[in-house]
N, C-alpha and C positions, 0 to 999 in steps of 0.2 A: 952611426948614434941611430937611426932607424932599425936596424937589428935589436939594441939595446929597446928601444920600445916594443918590438913586435915581439921582444921575450916576455916583456911585462904583460902586454898586449896580451895575448895567449893564454899568460899563466893565469891572469883576469880572469878571462873567459871562461877558461876549464876551473877556477874555482865558483865562476856562477855556474857552470853546468854542474859541477860538482855540489852546488845547494841546490840548484830544484832539482837533481837525480835525487839525492837525502830528502830532499820535502817530498817530491812526490811517494819515494819510497817508506816515510814516515805514514802516509797519506792511506796507503794502500794497506800498510800495516795494521794502525788502527781501523780500519773499514771489514777487517779481516777478523783482529778481533774482538768486533764489537757483535759480527756476525756470530763466530761463533757464541757471544755468551746469550746472546740472545736466544740460539736455538737450544741452549745448554738450559736456559732459562724454562724455555717453555715446555722442551720433554720434560725437568721437573715437576712442572706445575701440571701436567697433565698426568704424571705418577702419583704426585700427591694428591691429583684429583680421582683419579682410579682406586685407592686408597682409602681414602675417607669415604666412595660412598661402599666399595668393600665394609670397611669399619661400620659405619651404618646400617648395612644388612646385616653385618655378624650382631649387633648389639640389638636391632630389632628379635632378630632369634631368639636371642638370652631372654627379651621382652616376653616373647610371648610363650615361653618356656615358664611351666610355673615352677616357685619353688620348692625343693626338698624339705621338711620339716627338718633337716642336719644342715641344709643352706641356711636356713631360719635359723636355728640355735647359734651356727655361727655368723651369721650377721650381727645377730644382737650380743656375742663378747664380744666384737672384733668392732661395733662401735663406740664409737671417743666419748667420751662424758661430757655432758653440755652445761652450759650454766640457765637456768630459770629464770623467769620474774613471774610473778602475780600482776594481772593489769593493773592493782592499785601500788604496786610497787614500781613497777616500769611507768606507768603516767607520772609517780612523783618525779623519777628521773628525769622523765622529758618536759614536767614544770624547771625544774633547774635550769636544765640545759638549755631552754629558749629563755627563760629570766634576765638574763645578761649573759653579758663575754668572758665570763671568768668561769675560774676551773671550781667543783663543789663537790665536799668528802658527805659523807656520810657510812653507817654501818647497814649493812645487809642482815635483818633476821630473817633464818631461818628455820624450818624444820628439823625436831631434834636428826627423825632419822632418814631425812635427807637434808644433806647439808648445800646440795647443788640446787636449789628451790628457792629460791629470796620470794617471801612474802613479805616482807615490808622494807619498807629504807628511811632509816634516821637519819636524818639530820643535827647536828649540835654549835653552840657557837664557832665560827671561826673563821682566820681570817682570811681574804681569798685574790688571788692575781690572776693573770689569762693562764699563767704555769703552773700556779701553783696551792697548797692550801697549808694553810696551817692551824690545825686545831687549840681549842682554848684549852689548859691542861684541868681547872675546874668541870669546864661541863664535861669534858672526858670521863672525871672522875667520876659525876653525878648520873651520867649513862647510865656505866657498870656496877654502881652501888643501886640504884634504881630498882632493879631487879630482887636482890638482895634485900632489901627494906621490904618493898611488896609480898615476898616469899616467906615472913616471917612475922609481917604483921596480923 
């Protein structure tokens, strides 16, 4: 009987020993991985800081140089079109935006030769919710008929 208990006890000791060794090995492995990761991150940060310093210097050098006339023309041609508002139109939009929490709809009035420059903002009768706008049919019709009537009057 003593022999059986000794075998069981030795097996338990071995399993406890294996568990302890595995646990320590796992800890050492995790610590090693963490150290390597920290070292890599420090190296990456140092490299990125060096790159950003070089980029800043290059940008400063570009700013110091005066652009040539060809560069100016190229910049004008590559500039994307932008929608512009007159102060009056912008003030109307801000007023409607701040007046309630609902949406607002309307028509932007532009110059015939510059369709991206809104000089006035006109609203018509509408039903609004926080996420939608529904214009009144008669109000829209009146809006489009009014300039025609003024032209022939």
